[in-house]
C-alpha positions as CSV (number, residue, x, y, z in Angstrom):
1,M,-18.0,93.4,-147.9
2,G,-18.7,94.4,-151.6
3,T,-18.5,97.5,-153.6
4,D,-22.3,98.3,-152.3
5,A,-21.5,98.3,-148.4
6,I,-22.4,101.2,-146.7
7,F,-20.8,101.4,-143.2
8,M,-22.8,102.1,-140.0
9,D,-21.7,102.7,-136.5
10,D,-24.1,103.7,-133.4
11,N,-22.1,106.7,-132.5
12,A,-20.2,105.2,-129.8
13,R,-17.2,106.9,-128.3
14,P,-14.7,104.3,-130.0
15,H,-16.5,105.0,-133.0
16,R,-16.3,108.8,-133.0
17,A,-12.4,108.7,-132.3
18,R,-10.3,111.3,-134.3
19,L,-8.3,108.2,-135.5
20,V,-11.3,106.3,-136.8
21,R,-12.8,109.0,-138.2
22,N,-9.9,109.8,-140.1
23,Y,-9.1,106.3,-141.7
24,L,-12.9,106.2,-142.5
25,Q,-12.6,109.2,-144.5
26,S,-9.0,108.1,-146.1
27,E,-10.7,105.0,-147.0
28,T,-13.7,106.6,-148.4
29,F,-16.1,104.3,-146.9
30,P,-19.8,105.2,-147.6
31,Q,-21.5,105.7,-144.2
32,M,-24.8,106.2,-142.9
33,A,-25.7,109.0,-140.9
34,W,-27.0,108.2,-137.5
35,P,-28.8,110.6,-135.6
36,A,-27.9,111.6,-132.2
37,R,-30.1,109.4,-129.3
38,S,-31.2,107.4,-131.9
39,P,-33.1,104.6,-130.2
40,V,-31.8,101.1,-130.0
41,L,-33.7,98.9,-131.8
42,N,-31.0,95.9,-131.9
43,T,-32.0,93.6,-129.3
44,I,-28.5,91.9,-128.4
45,E,-27.8,95.3,-127.3
46,H,-30.2,95.0,-124.5
47,A,-28.5,91.7,-123.7
48,C,-25.2,93.0,-123.9
49,D,-26.2,95.7,-121.3
50,V,-27.6,92.9,-118.8
51,L,-24.6,90.8,-119.4
52,G,-22.4,93.9,-118.4
53,I,-24.3,94.8,-115.4
54,R,-24.2,90.8,-114.1
55,I,-20.5,91.0,-114.7
56,A,-20.3,93.8,-112.7
57,G,-22.2,93.0,-109.9
58,R,-20.4,90.0,-109.2
59,S,-18.6,89.7,-106.2
60,V,-14.9,88.8,-107.8
61,Q,-14.4,90.3,-111.0
62,P,-12.5,88.6,-113.6
63,G,-9.4,89.6,-114.1
64,T,-8.2,87.8,-117.6
65,L,-9.6,87.4,-120.7
66,H,-10.2,83.7,-120.3
67,E,-12.4,84.6,-116.7
68,I,-14.1,87.2,-118.7
69,Q,-15.1,84.6,-121.4
70,Q,-16.1,82.1,-118.5
71,A,-18.3,84.5,-117.0
72,L,-20.0,86.0,-120.1
73,L,-20.8,82.2,-120.6
74,Q,-22.0,81.3,-117.4
75,E,-24.2,84.6,-117.2
76,W,-25.6,84.1,-120.6
77,A,-26.8,80.7,-119.9
78,L,-28.6,82.2,-116.9
79,L,-30.4,84.7,-119.1
80,P,-34.2,84.0,-119.1
81,Q,-35.3,83.3,-122.6
82,Q,-38.6,85.4,-121.8
83,G,-36.5,88.5,-122.0
84,F,-35.7,87.6,-125.8
85,N,-39.1,86.6,-126.8
86,D,-40.5,89.7,-125.4
87,A,-37.8,92.1,-127.0
88,I,-38.4,90.2,-130.2
89,A,-42.2,90.8,-130.0
90,S,-41.8,94.4,-129.2
91,M,-40.0,95.1,-132.3
92,P,-43.1,96.2,-134.5
93,R,-44.2,98.7,-131.7
94,R,-40.7,100.0,-131.4
95,C,-40.3,100.2,-135.3
96,Q,-43.8,102.0,-135.3
97,A,-42.4,104.5,-132.4
98,C,-39.9,105.3,-134.5
99,I,-41.5,105.7,-137.4
100,S,-44.2,108.3,-136.0
101,A,-41.6,109.9,-133.8
102,R,-40.1,111.3,-136.9
103,E,-36.7,111.0,-135.4
104,Y,-37.9,112.6,-132.1
105,H,-37.8,110.8,-128.8
106,T,-39.4,107.7,-128.1
107,R,-39.4,105.7,-125.0
108,Y,-37.2,102.8,-126.7
């Protein structure tokens, strides 16, 4: 990563586990503060949510790692490109809303 890298996580439960926190502190990784309930500005997160919903909605759940991989590839291919285009086009609005809110709630 280099000596000027800063570690950033999204406050997901696995990232907040005591084991992970202790390791990061013991290795003295510089960490970026991440406010609670911060908006999701990474458009891939939305795609991951949609994929998860689609996989969960399947009549037969994938049972092996290979089946999960195949299901994800199939669902990814079915995602409409317009959704990605819209998410990307919304980024200036999302960023401005975050700046204007000064770390308070936004609709994103």
